[in-house]
C-alpha positions, 0 to 999 in steps of 0.5 A, spaced: 473 413 463 475 418 457 469 422 459 471 422 467 479 424 465 476 429 460 472 432 466 478 432 471 483 435 466 478 441 464 476 442 472 484 442 473 485 447 468 479 451 471 481 451 478 487 456 478 482 461 474 476 460 479 481 462 485 485 467 481 485 474 484 482 479 479 484 486 478 477 488 481 479 484 487 486 487 488 483 494 487 478 492 493 484 489 497 488 495 496 482 500 498 481 495 504 488 496 506 487 504 505 481 504 510 485 500 515 490 505 515 485 511 516 481 507 521 486 509 527 486 501 529 492 497 529 493 494 521 493 487 520 499 487 515 499 480 514 492 480 511 494 485 506 502 484 505 505 477 503 511 475 508 516 476 502 514 483 501 519 488 497 518 495 498 522 497 492 522 505 493 525 504 500 531 500 499 533 501 507 526 498 509 527 491 509 521 487 507 514 487 511 518 488 518 521 495 515 514 497 512 511 496 520 517 500 522 516 505 517 508 506 519 510 506 527 515 512 525 510 516 520 504 516 525 509 519 531 510 524 526 503 525 523 498 522 528 492 524 524 495 521 517 489 520 512 489 517 505 484 519 500 484 515 494 483 519 488 484 514 482 485 507 482 487 503 476 488 495 475 491 491 470 493 484 471 496 483 478 498 491 478 494 496 482 496 503 481 493 509 485 494 516 486 493 518 493 492 524 497 495 524 503 494 529 509 496 530 516 499 535 522 506 535 523 506 533 531 512 529 531 520 529 529 520 528 521 527 527 518 530 531 524 525 536 523 522 538 529 514 539 530 511 545 526 504 543 528 503 545 520 497 541 516 500 538 510 497 535 504 501 531 498 500 526 493 503 519 493 503 515 486 504 507 488 504 501 484 503 495 487 503 487 485 499 482 488 500 475 488 494 470 487 492 470 494 490 477 494 496 480 498 501 485 496 508 482 494 511 488 491 510 496 492 513 502 488 512 509 491 513 516 489 511 521 494 511 529 493 516 530 498 518 536 496 511 539 497 511 537 504 518 539 506 516 546 503 509 546 507 513 544 513 518 550 512 524 546 511 525 548 504 523 554 500 
């Protein structure tokens, strides 16, 4: 009886460890999201983001629905938008990335009429993952000034 209880307690303690997301798995999930983004196909947001997702750097965009709306808007402005991961670091439940973004300005972006100019900028993002491997929170920093300069909106 004691042996059975001991095994049960040990197994119960291992179950969360066996099924917990690791930094390696979180990095893989982030890469898969970026590949999905670049594929041109509709993104299955629920596969990559938790239902209670928070986008800290975009307080005007609420939750997962706000993220979906943003994606629609940005692809109207830059239909060939492409992300290239240049550096990816993970520790614990966080994945940090340096991503090169490129695209051609074909639609209105922040009241700037289409210029047909190709832009390249960098994005720095930190994403927190839950135990299911979904992003629950993101902090994003884009080099927007560089992009606006490339579009001719600022000097």
